[in-house]
All heavy atoms as TSV, in Angstrom:
chain	resi	resn	atom	element	x	y	z
A	1	MET	N	N	21.460	-33.242	30.469
A	1	MET	CA	C	20.840	-31.976	30.146
A	1	MET	C	C	19.858	-32.209	29.009
A	1	MET	O	O	20.235	-32.589	27.924
A	1	MET	CB	C	21.917	-30.976	29.738
A	1	MET	CG	C	21.318	-29.635	29.432
A	1	MET	SD	S	22.495	-28.496	28.686
A	1	MET	CE	C	23.196	-27.676	30.042
A	2	GLY	N	N	18.579	-31.952	29.251
A	2	GLY	CA	C	17.547	-32.170	28.242
A	2	GLY	C	C	17.347	-30.951	27.375
A	2	GLY	O	O	17.700	-29.840	27.738
A	3	GLY	N	N	16.745	-31.147	26.202
A	3	GLY	CA	C	16.488	-30.053	25.281
A	3	GLY	C	C	15.511	-29.042	25.835
A	3	GLY	O	O	15.620	-27.862	25.587
A	4	GLY	N	N	14.558	-29.501	26.658
A	4	GLY	CA	C	13.559	-28.600	27.212
A	4	GLY	C	C	14.163	-27.579	28.149
A	4	GLY	O	O	13.780	-26.424	28.164
A	5	SER	N	N	15.115	-27.984	28.967
A	5	SER	CA	C	15.705	-27.047	29.910
A	5	SER	C	C	16.571	-26.015	29.214
A	5	SER	O	O	16.731	-24.906	29.679
A	5	SER	CB	C	16.524	-27.802	30.958
A	5	SER	OG	O	17.609	-28.467	30.340
A	6	LEU	N	N	17.137	-26.378	28.060
A	6	LEU	CA	C	17.973	-25.447	27.311
A	6	LEU	C	C	17.163	-24.246	26.844
A	6	LEU	O	O	17.625	-23.119	26.879
A	6	LEU	CB	C	18.616	-26.168	26.110
A	6	LEU	CG	C	19.531	-25.328	25.231
A	6	LEU	CD1	C	20.747	-24.869	26.036
A	6	LEU	CD2	C	19.972	-26.132	24.029
A	7	TRP	N	N	15.920	-24.460	26.425
A	7	TRP	CA	C	15.080	-23.390	25.877
A	7	TRP	C	C	14.013	-22.916	26.866
A	7	TRP	O	O	13.162	-22.127	26.514
A	7	TRP	CB	C	14.401	-23.844	24.586
A	7	TRP	CG	C	15.405	-24.067	23.502
A	7	TRP	CD1	C	15.877	-25.260	23.088
A	7	TRP	CD2	C	16.057	-23.078	22.740
A	7	TRP	NE1	N	16.800	-25.087	22.103
A	7	TRP	CE2	C	16.930	-23.748	21.855
A	7	TRP	CE3	C	16.017	-21.699	22.695
A	7	TRP	CZ2	C	17.738	-23.074	20.957
A	7	TRP	CZ3	C	16.822	-21.040	21.791
A	7	TRP	CH2	C	17.674	-21.718	20.938
A	8	GLY	N	N	13.979	-23.406	28.048
A	8	GLY	CA	C	13.017	-22.945	29.035
A	8	GLY	C	C	11.738	-23.749	29.047
A	8	GLY	O	O	10.759	-23.344	29.655
A	9	GLY	N	N	11.677	-24.876	28.392
A	9	GLY	CA	C	10.538	-25.767	28.450
A	9	GLY	C	C	9.362	-25.330	27.610
A	9	GLY	O	O	9.471	-24.494	26.715
A	10	ALA	N	N	8.217	-25.920	27.940
A	10	ALA	CA	C	6.988	-25.705	27.170
A	10	ALA	C	C	6.522	-24.256	27.234
A	10	ALA	O	O	5.942	-23.742	26.280
A	10	ALA	CB	C	5.893	-26.638	27.671
A	11	GLY	N	N	6.782	-23.580	28.345
A	11	GLY	CA	C	6.379	-22.175	28.473
A	11	GLY	C	C	7.070	-21.296	27.446
A	11	GLY	O	O	6.470	-20.394	26.863
A	12	ARG	N	N	8.327	-21.588	27.207
A	12	ARG	CA	C	9.087	-20.824	26.204
A	12	ARG	C	C	8.534	-21.080	24.807
A	12	ARG	O	O	8.408	-20.151	24.008
A	12	ARG	CB	C	10.566	-21.226	26.286
A	12	ARG	CG	C	11.436	-20.561	25.273
A	12	ARG	CD	C	11.690	-19.106	25.631
A	12	ARG	NE	N	12.639	-18.539	24.672
A	12	ARG	CZ	C	12.537	-17.331	24.169
A	12	ARG	NH1	N	11.565	-16.537	24.543
A	12	ARG	NH2	N	13.414	-16.889	23.308
A	13	VAL	N	N	8.169	-22.331	24.527
A	13	VAL	CA	C	7.604	-22.679	23.216
A	13	VAL	C	C	6.289	-21.942	23.019
A	13	VAL	O	O	6.043	-21.363	21.955
A	13	VAL	CB	C	7.419	-24.209	23.082
A	13	VAL	CG1	C	6.624	-24.547	21.830
A	13	VAL	CG2	C	8.772	-24.910	23.070
A	14	ARG	N	N	5.441	-21.928	24.026
A	14	ARG	CA	C	4.155	-21.221	23.921
A	14	ARG	C	C	4.367	-19.728	23.710
A	14	ARG	O	O	3.675	-19.092	22.912
A	14	ARG	CB	C	3.296	-21.482	25.156
A	14	ARG	CG	C	2.634	-22.847	25.157
A	14	ARG	CD	C	1.567	-22.954	26.236
A	14	ARG	NE	N	2.114	-22.823	27.577
A	14	ARG	CZ	C	2.623	-23.831	28.297
A	14	ARG	NH1	N	2.652	-25.044	27.800
A	14	ARG	NH2	N	3.098	-23.626	29.508
A	15	ALA	N	N	5.346	-19.168	24.413
A	15	ALA	CA	C	5.637	-17.739	24.254
A	15	ALA	C	C	6.097	-17.446	22.832
A	15	ALA	O	O	5.674	-16.452	22.218
A	15	ALA	CB	C	6.687	-17.304	25.270
A	16	LEU	N	N	6.944	-18.299	22.288
A	16	LEU	CA	C	7.414	-18.116	20.913
A	16	LEU	C	C	6.275	-18.270	19.919
A	16	LEU	O	O	6.194	-17.525	18.937
A	16	LEU	CB	C	8.539	-19.103	20.600
A	16	LEU	CG	C	9.875	-18.807	21.281
A	16	LEU	CD1	C	10.855	-19.954	21.057
A	16	LEU	CD2	C	10.454	-17.502	20.792
A	17	GLN	N	N	5.369	-19.230	20.177
A	17	GLN	CA	C	4.220	-19.413	19.287
A	17	GLN	C	C	3.331	-18.175	19.296
A	17	GLN	O	O	2.852	-17.729	18.243
A	17	GLN	CB	C	3.416	-20.651	19.693
A	17	GLN	CG	C	4.100	-21.951	19.348
A	17	GLN	CD	C	3.368	-23.167	19.911
A	17	GLN	OE1	O	2.689	-23.088	20.933
A	17	GLN	NE2	N	3.537	-24.305	19.246
A	18	ARG	N	N	3.117	-17.589	20.458
A	18	ARG	CA	C	2.308	-16.362	20.549
A	18	ARG	C	C	2.991	-15.224	19.787
A	18	ARG	O	O	2.338	-14.450	19.090
A	18	ARG	CB	C	2.089	-15.964	22.006
A	18	ARG	CG	C	1.036	-16.798	22.718
A	18	ARG	CD	C	0.644	-16.167	24.052
A	18	ARG	NE	N	1.776	-15.984	24.949
A	18	ARG	CZ	C	2.198	-16.872	25.841
A	18	ARG	NH1	N	1.571	-18.024	25.974
A	18	ARG	NH2	N	3.234	-16.606	26.615
A	19	GLU	N	N	4.305	-15.145	19.936
A	19	GLU	CA	C	5.037	-14.095	19.243
A	19	GLU	C	C	4.942	-14.274	17.724
A	19	GLU	O	O	4.726	-13.307	16.991
A	19	GLU	CB	C	6.502	-14.108	19.678
A	19	GLU	CG	C	7.287	-12.940	19.152
A	19	GLU	CD	C	8.694	-12.878	19.732
A	19	GLU	OE1	O	8.970	-13.517	20.754
A	19	GLU	OE2	O	9.509	-12.179	19.124
A	20	VAL	N	N	5.063	-15.504	17.265
A	20	VAL	CA	C	4.945	-15.786	15.830
A	20	VAL	C	C	3.552	-15.430	15.338
A	20	VAL	O	O	3.391	-14.826	14.275
A	20	VAL	CB	C	5.288	-17.267	15.524
A	20	VAL	CG1	C	4.869	-17.658	14.118
A	20	VAL	CG2	C	6.769	-17.524	15.731
A	21	GLU	N	N	2.525	-15.776	16.097
A	21	GLU	CA	C	1.154	-15.429	15.713
A	21	GLU	C	C	0.976	-13.918	15.634
A	21	GLU	O	O	0.315	-13.413	14.736
A	21	GLU	CB	C	0.141	-16.044	16.692
A	21	GLU	CG	C	-0.033	-17.539	16.543
A	21	GLU	CD	C	-0.469	-17.963	15.150
A	21	GLU	OE1	O	-1.354	-17.304	14.569
A	21	GLU	OE2	O	0.099	-18.945	14.644
A	22	GLY	N	N	1.572	-13.191	16.574
A	22	GLY	CA	C	1.499	-11.729	16.540
A	22	GLY	C	C	2.163	-11.160	15.299
A	22	GLY	O	O	1.628	-10.255	14.647
A	23	VAL	N	N	3.319	-11.712	14.953
A	23	VAL	CA	C	4.023	-11.258	13.755
A	23	VAL	C	C	3.201	-11.572	12.512
A	23	VAL	O	O	3.094	-10.745	11.603
A	23	VAL	CB	C	5.427	-11.896	13.678
A	23	VAL	CG1	C	6.077	-11.641	12.335
A	23	VAL	CG2	C	6.309	-11.377	14.805
A	24	LYS	N	N	2.595	-12.757	12.472
A	24	LYS	CA	C	1.763	-13.124	11.319
A	24	LYS	C	C	0.588	-12.170	11.168
A	24	LYS	O	O	0.245	-11.765	10.052
A	24	LYS	CB	C	1.262	-14.567	11.467
A	24	LYS	CG	C	2.319	-15.605	11.179
A	24	LYS	CD	C	1.908	-17.022	11.531
A	24	LYS	CE	C	0.588	-17.466	11.000
A	24	LYS	NZ	N	0.271	-18.876	11.340
A	25	THR	N	N	-0.033	-11.800	12.272
A	25	THR	CA	C	-1.162	-10.867	12.238
A	25	THR	C	C	-0.728	-9.514	11.682
A	25	THR	O	O	-1.383	-8.946	10.811
A	25	THR	CB	C	-1.763	-10.702	13.650
A	25	THR	OG1	O	-2.225	-11.971	14.102
A	25	THR	CG2	C	-2.901	-9.701	13.660
A	26	ILE	N	N	0.399	-9.014	12.187
A	26	ILE	CA	C	0.899	-7.723	11.717
A	26	ILE	C	C	1.245	-7.794	10.236
A	26	ILE	O	O	0.922	-6.874	9.466
A	26	ILE	CB	C	2.111	-7.286	12.559
A	26	ILE	CG1	C	1.659	-6.936	13.974
A	26	ILE	CG2	C	2.836	-6.103	11.917
A	26	ILE	CD1	C	2.787	-6.736	14.956
A	27	MET	N	N	1.882	-8.872	9.814
A	27	MET	CA	C	2.241	-9.009	8.403
A	27	MET	C	C	0.997	-9.065	7.518
A	27	MET	O	O	0.966	-8.478	6.443
A	27	MET	CB	C	3.101	-10.253	8.191
A	27	MET	CG	C	4.503	-10.097	8.751
A	27	MET	SD	S	5.527	-11.557	8.527
A	27	MET	CE	C	5.715	-11.555	6.758
A	28	SER	N	N	-0.043	-9.763	7.974
A	28	SER	CA	C	-1.296	-9.827	7.207
A	28	SER	C	C	-1.909	-8.443	7.065
A	28	SER	O	O	-2.378	-8.066	5.987
A	28	SER	CB	C	-2.283	-10.775	7.875
A	28	SER	OG	O	-1.815	-12.097	7.827
A	29	GLN	N	N	-1.901	-7.677	8.151
A	29	GLN	CA	C	-2.437	-6.314	8.098
A	29	GLN	C	C	-1.621	-5.457	7.134
A	29	GLN	O	O	-2.190	-4.666	6.371
A	29	GLN	CB	C	-2.420	-5.691	9.497
A	29	GLN	CG	C	-3.401	-6.322	10.451
A	29	GLN	CD	C	-3.209	-5.852	11.888
A	29	GLN	OE1	O	-2.201	-5.222	12.224
A	29	GLN	NE2	N	-4.168	-6.156	12.735
A	30	ASN	N	N	-0.310	-5.614	7.164
A	30	ASN	CA	C	0.546	-4.838	6.266
A	30	ASN	C	C	0.275	-5.189	4.808
A	30	ASN	O	O	0.237	-4.302	3.956
A	30	ASN	CB	C	2.024	-5.063	6.601
A	30	ASN	CG	C	2.432	-4.377	7.888
A	30	ASN	OD1	O	1.758	-3.486	8.375
A	30	ASN	ND2	N	3.542	-4.815	8.445
A	31	VAL	N	N	0.086	-6.472	4.513
A	31	VAL	CA	C	-0.212	-6.896	3.145
A	31	VAL	C	C	-1.542	-6.291	2.693
A	31	VAL	O	O	-1.651	-5.792	1.569
A	31	VAL	CB	C	-0.215	-8.429	3.023
A	31	VAL	CG1	C	-0.801	-8.873	1.693
A	31	VAL	CG2	C	1.189	-8.983	3.194
A	32	GLU	N	N	-2.545	-6.314	3.572
A	32	GLU	CA	C	-3.847	-5.723	3.235
A	32	GLU	C	C	-3.700	-4.234	2.929
A	32	GLU	O	O	-4.280	-3.720	1.976
A	32	GLU	CB	C	-4.835	-5.939	4.373
A	32	GLU	CG	C	-5.290	-7.377	4.523
A	32	GLU	CD	C	-6.155	-7.601	5.756
A	32	GLU	OE1	O	-6.582	-6.612	6.395
A	32	GLU	OE2	O	-6.406	-8.771	6.073
A	33	ARG	N	N	-2.908	-3.542	3.735
A	33	ARG	CA	C	-2.694	-2.105	3.516
A	33	ARG	C	C	-1.961	-1.848	2.209
A	33	ARG	O	O	-2.276	-0.899	1.481
A	33	ARG	CB	C	-1.917	-1.506	4.682
A	33	ARG	CG	C	-2.722	-1.427	5.953
A	33	ARG	CD	C	-1.903	-0.886	7.093
A	33	ARG	NE	N	-2.688	-0.881	8.317
A	33	ARG	CZ	C	-2.183	-1.012	9.524
A	33	ARG	NH1	N	-0.879	-1.138	9.689
A	33	ARG	NH2	N	-2.968	-1.009	10.579
A	34	ILE	N	N	-0.977	-2.681	1.897
A	34	ILE	CA	C	-0.228	-2.523	0.647
A	34	ILE	C	C	-1.148	-2.732	-0.544
A	34	ILE	O	O	-1.102	-1.981	-1.519
A	34	ILE	CB	C	0.970	-3.498	0.607
A	34	ILE	CG1	C	2.036	-3.043	1.602
A	34	ILE	CG2	C	1.553	-3.615	-0.795
A	34	ILE	CD1	C	3.125	-4.062	1.848
A	35	LEU	N	N	-2.007	-3.756	-0.469
A	35	LEU	CA	C	-2.939	-4.016	-1.567
A	35	LEU	C	C	-3.910	-2.850	-1.730
A	35	LEU	O	O	-4.200	-2.427	-2.851
A	35	LEU	CB	C	-3.689	-5.328	-1.331
A	35	LEU	CG	C	-2.846	-6.593	-1.403
A	35	LEU	CD1	C	-3.673	-7.814	-1.009
A	35	LEU	CD2	C	-2.243	-6.770	-2.783
A	36	ALA	N	N	-4.415	-2.321	-0.619
A	36	ALA	CA	C	-5.335	-1.182	-0.680
A	36	ALA	C	C	-4.628	0.036	-1.266
A	36	ALA	O	O	-5.198	0.761	-2.092
A	36	ALA	CB	C	-5.878	-0.863	0.711
A	37	ARG	N	N	-3.381	0.256	-0.872
A	37	ARG	CA	C	-2.617	1.384	-1.405
A	37	ARG	C	C	-2.409	1.218	-2.899
A	37	ARG	O	O	-2.505	2.183	-3.660
A	37	ARG	CB	C	-1.267	1.496	-0.688
A	37	ARG	CG	C	-0.462	2.702	-1.116
A	37	ARG	CD	C	0.813	2.838	-0.322
A	37	ARG	NE	N	0.518	3.079	1.080
A	37	ARG	CZ	C	1.283	2.665	2.083
A	37	ARG	NH1	N	2.385	2.002	1.851
A	37	ARG	NH2	N	0.949	2.927	3.319
A	38	GLY	N	N	-2.139	-0.019	-3.332
A	38	GLY	CA	C	-1.965	-0.283	-4.760
A	38	GLY	C	C	-3.230	0.029	-5.540
A	38	GLY	O	O	-3.178	0.609	-6.625
A	39	GLU	N	N	-4.380	-0.349	-4.971
A	39	GLU	CA	C	-5.656	-0.049	-5.625
A	39	GLU	C	C	-5.862	1.456	-5.711
A	39	GLU	O	O	-6.301	1.974	-6.742
A	39	GLU	CB	C	-6.806	-0.701	-4.861
A	39	GLU	CG	C	-6.840	-2.208	-4.975
A	39	GLU	CD	C	-7.874	-2.852	-4.073
A	39	GLU	OE1	O	-8.648	-2.122	-3.407
A	39	GLU	OE2	O	-7.898	-4.093	-4.018
A	40	ASN	N	N	-5.530	2.166	-4.639
A	40	ASN	CA	C	-5.673	3.624	-4.644
A	40	ASN	C	C	-4.756	4.258	-5.681
A	40	ASN	O	O	-5.155	5.201	-6.374
A	40	ASN	CB	C	-5.369	4.200	-3.259
A	40	ASN	CG	C	-6.433	3.858	-2.241
A	40	ASN	OD1	O	-7.551	3.507	-2.595
A	40	ASN	ND2	N	-6.083	3.936	-0.975
A	41	LEU	N	N	-3.541	3.743	-5.792
A	41	LEU	CA	C	-2.614	4.281	-6.791
A	41	LEU	C	C	-3.115	4.010	-8.204
A	41	LEU	O	O	-2.991	4.863	-9.085
A	41	LEU	CB	C	-1.221	3.684	-6.594
A	41	LEU	CG	C	-0.451	4.184	-5.378
A	41	LEU	CD1	C	0.844	3.395	-5.208
A	41	LEU	CD2	C	-0.169	5.662	-5.481
A	42	GLU	N	N	-3.698	2.836	-8.422
A	42	GLU	CA	C	-4.252	2.524	-9.739
A	42	GLU	C	C	-5.399	3.467	-10.085
A	42	GLU	O	O	-5.501	3.949	-11.220
A	42	GLU	CB	C	-4.730	1.072	-9.778
A	42	GLU	CG	C	-3.609	0.057	-9.814
A	42	GLU	CD	C	-4.098	-1.376	-9.713
A	42	GLU	OE1	O	-5.331	-1.602	-9.818
A	42	GLU	OE2	O	-3.259	-2.265	-9.518
A	43	GLN	N	N	-6.258	3.748	-9.111
A	43	GLN	CA	C	-7.376	4.670	-9.335
A	43	GLN	C	C	-6.848	6.075	-9.640
A	43	GLN	O	O	-7.352	6.751	-10.542
A	43	GLN	CB	C	-8.297	4.700	-8.114
A	43	GLN	CG	C	-9.079	3.428	-7.915
A	43	GLN	CD	C	-9.859	3.437	-6.608
A	43	GLN	OE1	O	-9.746	4.352	-5.794
A	43	GLN	NE2	N	-10.653	2.397	-6.403
A	44	LEU	N	N	-5.849	6.512	-8.888
A	44	LEU	CA	C	-5.269	7.832	-9.114
A	44	LEU	C	C	-4.633	7.909	-10.498
A	44	LEU	O	O	-4.806	8.899	-11.212
A	44	LEU	CB	C	-4.238	8.147	-8.033
A	44	LEU	CG	C	-3.559	9.503	-8.106
A	44	LEU	CD1	C	-4.590	10.628	-8.016
A	44	LEU	CD2	C	-2.535	9.640	-6.992
A	45	HIS	N	N	-3.939	6.874	-10.889
A	45	HIS	CA	C	-3.309	6.845	-12.210
A	45	HIS	C	C	-4.375	6.901	-13.302
A	45	HIS	O	O	-4.234	7.639	-14.285
A	45	HIS	CB	C	-2.461	5.584	-12.344
A	45	HIS	CG	C	-1.722	5.508	-13.632
A	45	HIS	ND1	N	-2.131	4.720	-14.678
A	45	HIS	CD2	C	-0.602	6.143	-14.052
A	45	HIS	CE1	C	-1.297	4.860	-15.685
A	45	HIS	NE2	N	-0.352	5.720	-15.334
A	46	SER	N	N	-5.433	6.151	-13.114
A	46	SER	CA	C	-6.521	6.144	-14.094
A	46	SER	C	C	-7.160	7.526	-14.204
A	46	SER	O	O	-7.412	8.024	-15.308
A	46	SER	CB	C	-7.570	5.106	-13.704
A	46	SER	OG	O	-8.649	5.132	-14.586
A	47	LYS	N	N	-7.391	8.162	-13.069
A	47	LYS	CA	C	-7.988	9.496	-13.071
A	47	LYS	C	C	-7.063	10.509	-13.741
A	47	LYS	O	O	-7.517	11.385	-14.483
A	47	LYS	CB	C	-8.312	9.943	-11.647
A	47	LYS	CG	C	-9.497	9.222	-11.055
A	47	LYS	CD	C	-9.758	9.670	-9.631
A	47	LYS	CE	C	-10.917	8.905	-9.025
A	47	LYS	NZ	N	-11.162	9.321	-7.635
A	48	SER	N	N	-5.768	10.385	-13.494
A	48	SER	CA	C	-4.834	11.332	-14.114
A	48	SER	C	C	-4.773	11.119	-15.625
A	48	SER	O	O	-4.664	12.087	-16.380
A	48	SER	CB	C	-3.444	11.213	-13.493
A	48	SER	OG	O	-2.854	9.972	-13.792
A	49	GLN	N	N	-4.884	9.864	-16.066
A	49	GLN	CA	C	-4.923	9.602	-17.508
A	49	GLN	C	C	-6.201	10.170	-18.124
A	49	GLN	O	O	-6.162	10.735	-19.218
A	49	GLN	CB	C	-4.830	8.101	-17.784
A	49	GLN	CG	C	-3.441	7.541	-17.588
A	49	GLN	CD	C	-3.380	6.066	-17.893
A	49	GLN	OE1	O	-4.317	5.328	-17.624
A	49	GLN	NE2	N	-2.264	5.630	-18.455
A	50	ASP	N	N	-7.318	10.014	-17.422
A	50	ASP	CA	C	-8.585	10.572	-17.907
A	50	ASP	C	C	-8.491	12.094	-18.018
A	50	ASP	O	O	-8.940	12.679	-19.004
A	50	ASP	CB	C	-9.741	10.193	-16.987
A	50	ASP	CG	C	-10.082	8.710	-17.030
A	50	ASP	OD1	O	-9.612	8.014	-17.956
A	50	ASP	OD2	O	-10.807	8.250	-16.133
A	51	LEU	N	N	-7.907	12.721	-17.012
A	51	LEU	CA	C	-7.759	14.175	-17.022
A	51	LEU	C	C	-6.856	14.601	-18.172
A	51	LEU	O	O	-7.157	15.560	-18.885
A	51	LEU	CB	C	-7.192	14.656	-15.689
A	51	LEU	CG	C	-6.963	16.150	-15.545
A	51	LEU	CD1	C	-8.267	16.917	-15.736
A	51	LEU	CD2	C	-6.345	16.469	-14.196
A	52	GLU	N	N	-5.763	13.887	-18.351
A	52	GLU	CA	C	-4.842	14.211	-19.437
A	52	GLU	C	C	-5.538	14.071	-20.780
A	52	GLU	O	O	-5.375	14.907	-21.664
A	52	GLU	CB	C	-3.621	13.287	-19.371
A	52	GLU	CG	C	-2.547	13.632	-20.373
A	52	GLU	CD	C	-1.322	12.757	-20.192
A	52	GLU	OE1	O	-0.700	12.849	-19.127
A	52	GLU	OE2	O	-1.020	11.992	-21.122
A	53	ALA	N	N	-6.340	13.027	-20.950
A	53	ALA	CA	C	-7.055	12.824	-22.211
A	53	ALA	C	C	-8.090	13.920	-22.423
A	53	ALA	O	O	-8.294	14.384	-23.550
A	53	ALA	CB	C	-7.728	11.459	-22.215
A	54	THR	N	N	-8.726	14.362	-21.352
A	54	THR	CA	C	-9.734	15.414	-21.446
A	54	THR	C	C	-9.094	16.744	-21.832
A	54	THR	O	O	-9.603	17.463	-22.686
A	54	THR	CB	C	-10.468	15.584	-20.101
A	54	THR	OG1	O	-11.108	14.350	-19.784
A	54	THR	CG2	C	-11.495	16.684	-20.159
A	55	LEU	N	N	-7.963	17.058	-21.218
A	55	LEU	CA	C	-7.295	18.322	-21.494
A	55	LEU	C	C	-6.569	18.281	-22.829
A	55	LEU	O	O	-6.482	19.284	-23.516
A	55	LEU	CB	C	-6.313	18.655	-20.373
A	55	LEU	CG	C	-6.927	18.921	-19.005
A	55	LEU	CD1	C	-5.842	19.128	-17.976
A	55	LEU	CD2	C	-7.870	20.103	-19.049
A	56	GLY	N	N	-6.047	17.145	-23.184
A	56	GLY	CA	C	-5.337	16.979	-24.447
A	56	GLY	C	C	-3.935	17.537	-24.384
A	56	GLY	O	O	-3.518	18.142	-23.410
A	57	ARG	N	N	-3.231	17.304	-25.454
A	57	ARG	CA	C	-1.858	17.803	-25.565
A	57	ARG	C	C	-1.744	18.614	-26.843
A	57	ARG	O	O	-2.312	18.276	-27.867
A	57	ARG	CB	C	-0.871	16.648	-25.595
A	57	ARG	CG	C	-0.769	15.933	-24.274
A	57	ARG	CD	C	0.510	15.131	-24.180
A	57	ARG	NE	N	0.640	14.555	-22.862
A	57	ARG	CZ	C	1.369	15.090	-21.882
A	57	ARG	NH1	N	2.020	16.191	-22.089
A	57	ARG	NH2	N	1.443	14.515	-20.712
A	58	GLY	N	N	-1.005	19.691	-26.766
A	58	GLY	CA	C	-0.778	20.552	-27.924
A	58	GLY	C	C	0.247	19.932	-28.862
A	58	GLY	O	O	0.806	18.877	-28.603
A	59	SER	N	N	0.518	20.623	-29.969
A	59	SER	CA	C	1.469	20.111	-30.953
A	59	SER	C	C	2.879	20.015	-30.382
A	59	SER	O	O	3.692	19.240	-30.855
A	59	SER	CB	C	1.466	20.999	-32.196
A	59	SER	OG	O	1.806	22.323	-31.834
A	60	SER	N	N	3.169	20.797	-29.346
A	60	SER	CA	C	4.502	20.755	-28.734
A	60	SER	C	C	4.635	19.583	-27.770
A	60	SER	O	O	5.713	19.338	-27.254
A	60	SER	CB	C	4.772	22.058	-27.990
A	60	SER	OG	O	3.879	22.173	-26.895
A	61	GLY	N	N	3.531	18.873	-27.547
A	61	GLY	CA	C	3.573	17.750	-26.617
A	61	GLY	C	C	3.274	18.149	-25.185
A	61	GLY	O	O	3.199	17.310	-24.314
A	62	GLN	N	N	3.113	19.457	-24.966
A	62	GLN	CA	C	2.803	19.919	-23.619
A	62	GLN	C	C	1.315	19.813	-23.361
A	62	GLN	O	O	0.495	19.932	-24.263
A	62	GLN	CB	C	3.258	21.352	-23.421
A	62	GLN	CG	C	4.762	21.497	-23.436
A	62	GLN	CD	C	5.182	22.928	-23.173
A	62	GLN	OE1	O	4.433	23.860	-23.433
A	62	GLN	NE2	N	6.386	23.095	-22.674
A	63	LEU	N	N	1.002	19.620	-22.122
A	63	LEU	CA	C	-0.385	19.517	-21.704
A	63	LEU	C	C	-1.068	20.859	-21.894
A	63	LEU	O	O	-0.554	21.902	-21.496
A	63	LEU	CB	C	-0.438	19.108	-20.232
A	63	LEU	CG	C	-1.765	18.671	-19.654
A	63	LEU	CD1	C	-2.299	17.453	-20.409
A	63	LEU	CD2	C	-1.613	18.314	-18.189
A	64	ARG	N	N	-2.229	20.864	-22.567
A	64	ARG	CA	C	-2.993	22.091	-22.783
A	64	ARG	C	C	-4.020	22.235	-21.683
A	64	ARG	O	O	-4.814	21.342	-21.455
A	64	ARG	CB	C	-3.718	22.056	-24.130
A	64	ARG	CG	C	-2.792	22.161	-25.320
A	64	ARG	CD	C	-3.566	22.255	-26.616
A	64	ARG	NE	N	-4.367	21.045	-26.810
A	64	ARG	CZ	C	-5.675	21.034	-27.088
A	64	ARG	NH1	N	-6.335	22.139	-27.237
A	64	ARG	NH2	N	-6.314	19.895	-27.251
A	65	VAL	N	N	-3.998	23.368	-21.012
A	65	VAL	CA	C	-4.974	23.655	-19.980
A	65	VAL	C	C	-5.852	24.782	-20.484
A	65	VAL	O	O	-5.346	25.851	-20.830
A	65	VAL	CB	C	-4.292	24.056	-18.648
A	65	VAL	CG1	C	-5.317	24.382	-17.586
A	65	VAL	CG2	C	-3.344	22.961	-18.191
A	66	PRO	N	N	-7.166	24.543	-20.542
A	66	PRO	CA	C	-8.043	25.602	-21.061
A	66	PRO	C	C	-8.031	26.818	-20.143
A	66	PRO	O	O	-7.920	26.696	-18.930
A	66	PRO	CB	C	-9.418	24.944	-21.079
A	66	PRO	CG	C	-9.327	23.759	-20.200
A	66	PRO	CD	C	-7.886	23.365	-20.136
A	67	LYS	N	N	-8.128	28.004	-20.737
A	67	LYS	CA	C	-8.176	29.244	-19.981
A	67	LYS	C	C	-9.594	29.433	-19.456
A	67	LYS	O	O	-10.559	29.205	-20.166
A	67	LYS	CB	C	-7.753	30.423	-20.834
A	67	LYS	CG	C	-6.303	30.362	-21.239
A	67	LYS	CD	C	-5.897	31.573	-22.027
A	67	LYS	CE	C	-4.448	31.449	-22.410
A	67	LYS	NZ	N	-3.976	32.579	-23.182
A	68	LEU	N	N	-9.673	29.843	-18.235
A	68	LEU	CA	C	-10.974	30.126	-17.636
A	68	LEU	C	C	-11.306	31.591	-17.852
A	68	LEU	O	O	-10.458	32.470	-17.737
A	68	LEU	CB	C	-10.936	29.840	-16.135
A	68	LEU	CG	C	-10.627	28.398	-15.734
A	68	LEU	CD1	C	-10.537	28.282	-14.205
A	68	LEU	CD2	C	-11.706	27.455	-16.253
A	69	SER	N	N	-12.560	31.841	-18.184
A	69	SER	CA	C	-12.960	33.234	-18.363
A	69	SER	C	C	-13.161	33.850	-16.995
A	69	SER	O	O	-13.644	33.224	-16.058
A	69	SER	CB	C	-14.236	33.319	-19.180
A	69	SER	OG	O	-15.296	32.711	-18.487
A	70	THR	N	N	-12.755	35.094	-16.850
A	70	THR	CA	C	-12.877	35.779	-15.573
A	70	THR	C	C	-14.205	36.498	-15.443
A	70	THR	O	O	-14.550	36.964	-14.367
A	70	THR	CB	C	-11.730	36.792	-15.391
A	70	THR	OG1	O	-11.783	37.719	-16.450
A	70	THR	CG2	C	-10.396	36.076	-15.330
A	71	GLY	N	N	-14.959	36.592	-16.534
A	71	GLY	CA	C	-16.272	37.228	-16.475
A	71	GLY	C	C	-16.211	38.743	-16.505
A	71	GLY	O	O	-17.200	39.414	-16.346
A	72	SER	N	N	-15.016	39.344	-16.675
A	72	SER	CA	C	-14.950	40.808	-16.735
A	72	SER	C	C	-14.662	41.296	-18.111
A	72	SER	O	O	-14.175	40.708	-18.961
A	72	SER	CB	C	-13.903	41.401	-15.829
A	72	SER	OG	O	-13.065	40.542	-15.200
């Protein structure tokens, strides 16, 4: 009994190689998406810090939001 017949021969190896390549492609895409999401989160965090700095904080430590005039 040869090793090739146990696993289905060269066709089985090629099928497994294709499957591995497919998994690698999907994993690469997932890593790219994770990195892009991280960049988006960093931008959002930066914007929220800028907004917080612009609005400032009162003596109580709470965020101060300026009142908008209603024009009446």
